[in-house]
C-alpha positions, -999 to +999 in steps of 0.1 A: +071+039+134+067+017+103+098+012+082+098+032+049+107+014+017+118+041-008+121+015-036+083+016-038+086+050-055+105+034-085+073+020-101+056+054-097+085+071-114+085+046-142+048+049-150+050+087-150+080+086-174+064+060-197+032+080-200+053+111-207+071+093-235+038+080-250+022+115-250+054+131-264+055+106-293+019+112-301+023+150-299+055+155-319+055+126-345+018+127-353+004+157-372-013+179-345-044+184-367-052+147-363-047+144-326-077+146-302-082+145-265-105+114-264-078+093-281-052+106-257-074+097-227-080+063-242-044+054-249-032+066-214-059+047-196-053+015-218-016+017-210-023+017-173-049-011-176-026-033-197+002-027-172-020-041-145-027-072-165+010-078-174+024-065-140+048-043-159+056-022-128+061-052-105+098-042-103+119-068-085+155-065-074+164-098-089+152-089-124+178-093-152+177-079-188+162-111-202+133-109-177+128-073-185+127-080-223+102-108-219+080-086-197+081-058-223+073-081-252+042-094-234+031-059-224+036-044-259+017-073-275-014-065-254-009-027-258-006-029-296-038-049-298-056-021-279-039+006-299-051-007-333-085-019-320-093+018-314-089+023-352-112-005-362-139+021-366-116+049-379-095+053-410-058+063-410-055+100-404-090+106-388-075+103-353-038+097-356-017+101-387+012+077-393-001+052-368+027+026-374+055+053-371+040+066-339+037+031-324+072+020-334+087+052-320+071+050-286+079+013-282+115+019-291+118+049-267+102+031-238+123-001-244+155+019-246+146+039-215+137+008-194+170-009-203+190+022-195+171+027-162+178-009-152+215-006-161+218+027-141+199+012-111+222-019-110+253+003-112+239+026-084+232-004-062+265-020-069+281+011-053+263+003-021+233+026-026+196+017-022+204-016-005+183-039+017+197-054+048+190-092+050+195-120+074+190-157+070+173-178+097+184-214+094+214-229+077+217-254+048+232-256+013+205-234-003+209-208+024+247-207+019+242-204-019+218-176-014+242-158+010+270-161-016+247-146-042+240-116-020+277-111-013+289-115-049+261-099-069+264-064-055+241-050-082+211-068-066+214-043-038+215-066-007+237-064+024+239-098+039+244-096+077+246-133+087+228-164+099+207-173+129+207-211+135+208-238+161+228-261+138+260-241+134+285-228+160+299-194+168+331-203+150+312-203+117+317-171+097+287-147+098+270-165+127+247-141+146+232-164+172+207-191+178+170-190+168+160-172+199+180-140+192+168-128+158+141-104+170+163-080+189+190-081+163+166-073+134+151-043+152+185-030+164+201-032+129+170-022+110+169-054+089+146-052+058+142-088+047+142-121+066+150-153+047+139-186+064+153-220+056+124-245+055+150-273+060+158-263+096+127-243+107+095-260+118+060-246+111+058-231+146+090-212+139+078-199+105+045-188+121+062-169+148+085-152+123+056-142+101+038-126+131+070-107+141+075-095+105+039-084+102+041-064+134+073-045+123+066-044+086+095-067+075+095-088+044+096-126+049+109-150+022+112-187+024+141-209+011+124-242+002+137-277+004+131-303-024+101-318-005+083-286+003+048-281-013+041-246-025+007-230-018-013-200-029+002-179-001+036-176-017+050-165-050+083-177-065+113-156-072+145-167-089+180-155-081+207-162-108+179-182-127+184-213-107+181-204-070+145-205-060+130-184-032+094-182-021+080-148-011+052-149+015+019-138+001+021-105-018-003-079-005-025-060-029-010-026-019+025-038-028+014-033-065+018+003-076-012+000-099-035-008-070-022+022-050-027+045-080-062+031-087-072+036-050-058+072-050-076+081-082-108+067-068-103+086-035-098+119-054-128+115-077-152+103-050-141+130-025-143+157-051-178+146-060-188+147-022-172+181-017-189+197-047-224+181-045-228+175-007-204+194+015-208+226-005-244+230+009-242+208+040-212+224+056-227+259+061-259+243+077-239+222+102-215+250+109-243+274+118-261+249+141-229+240+159-220+277+165-256+284+177-256+255+202-222+259+219-192+281+220-160+272+201-149+264+166-172+243+143-142+222+132-124+200+157-087+193+148-068+164+163-035+148+157-038+112+145-014+085+132-015+079+095+005+060+069+037+046+083+029+061+117+033+097+105+011+123+122-015+144+104-042+167+115-076+150+113-107+172+107-141+166+122-173+186+130-171+194+167-196+172+186-186+181+221-183+211+244-148+224+246-129+202+271-093+193+281-099+155+277-109+155+240-075+143+229-072+116+256-106+101+263-131+089+236-168+095+239-186+071+261-223+063+266-243+092+280-211+113+278-219+148+292-193+164+269-214+155+238-238+182+227-274+175+216-266+182+180-232+165+184-250+133+194-270+134+161-238+140+141-221+111+158-250+087+153-252+095+116-214+098+112-219+133+097-191+145+121-166+127+098-176+146+067-147+171+069-123+142+065-130+143+028-107+173+028-081+150+045-086+126+016-080+153-010-049+164+009-036+128+007-035+121+045-065+097+044-084+074+021-122+070+018-119+034+030-093+021+053-085+014+090-099+042+112-071+064+128-070+063+165-059+090+190-022+090+194-024+080+230-045+050+222-023+041+192+008+039+213-009+017+238-023-007+211+011-009+194+024-028+225-007-048+234-024-059+201-010-083+176-007-070+141-018-035+151+012-019+134+002-036+101-028-011+100-003+017+094+010+002+061-020+019+044-037+053+048-064+055+074-099+057+062-131+077+068-149+044+070-136+008+071-145-029+071-144-031+109-168-002+113-195-017+090-190-050+107-201-037+141-168-026+156-171+012+159-171+037+187-160+030+222-135+002+230-149-013+262-129-045+263-098-060+248-118-081+223-132-050+207-098-037+195-086-072+187-116-079+164-113-044+149-076-051+140-086-085+127-110-069+102-085-042+093-058-067+085-083-088+064-091-056+045-054-049+038-047-084+027-078-087+005-083-052-009-101-045-041-121-016-055-151-038-054-146-043-016-143-005-012-176+000-030-193-025-007-180-009+024-191+026+012-226+013+004-228-004+039-216+028+055-244+048+038-270+023+048-257+023+084-263+061+086-300+053+088-297+027+115-295+031+153-263+012+164-255+004+200-221+022+200-232+051+178-227+078+204 
């Protein structure tokens, strides 16, 4: 099962409280007769958009009060421009009365709240709560300095466990073993973050550690040496303002704004499909299935979802009732598949009920397809990066499916290539990519594919 990171809920909490403060200031300070819903919608949406631009909710453990202040100043500058630009076509009082008073109040309230929140969070972490377990692979002066920072600065919320290195001996304090022993230790002690010294480790070591971290959803950060060239796959982080650490390529779904945007899109799109398509299509398909064969029209199956958690996946039943439905996928000329079921599978209409899974929050419109639990357990052991698929919600359709990798898995390369496309999707996600995949899925419904059975 994927390791959960509860700190990811902090940005969600912050954005909800900030929006609450904004709307409270507008409601109580402004005269109610001047307040209208279009403006409320605009100002809430603009706050979210501007926070994406400034990365206001990119909340890092090493942030200090000065970093928070500079981030708020940048964000409020952009927000104020948007706030007053709305009134470029309105006079004072037509939409909001006492504009300046409202703006100063909400800025003051949000700033005060954010500083109090950071203060409380640091105190909470200093007491040993909400901490991350870390190890350092490699040993040099920068690694030692970083370890000292973790040990002394308790408010950062790190528990330093020790070093893995071929250059130090077992007599050295906090020595955990040589470079061959880190994998078992990290899994056994549930380590969250792995810091790698680029002075000691070679490229092949770094590559191996990255693959291991991707498989088990661990964070990898690099401790650079003076001669190391930085590239686009890393971002810089500073501890105590002088100690530089490089974090390996930040994934799109690590940003709370992206997760919110994807969830909002999922809800709107699925609601539209349910109201305008499923509302009339569902009864028709239900009647045909019931007339053709005995059994329920909806097939329910346990699948693995986000972080490996199980959920009930809904599909229109395309097979006769059989005891192998949860163990064996459909094959070519499968006698279990009904005539109408064959049509449903070719057109992907059997997946339509999964829009209810999306509304329930178990799935997304676009994402890696969920596999049967039996198959998922097998692929966990055999396929590189398979577990990385579980870092996002499974989808009704996905990049692998529109790229020709759908249906039966006949050979190992089928699942390997499917995972390769899934990982590419996770690392390069955008709403624009989702739109393209949805469009391709719609076009593929009218094509006859080799594995569409």
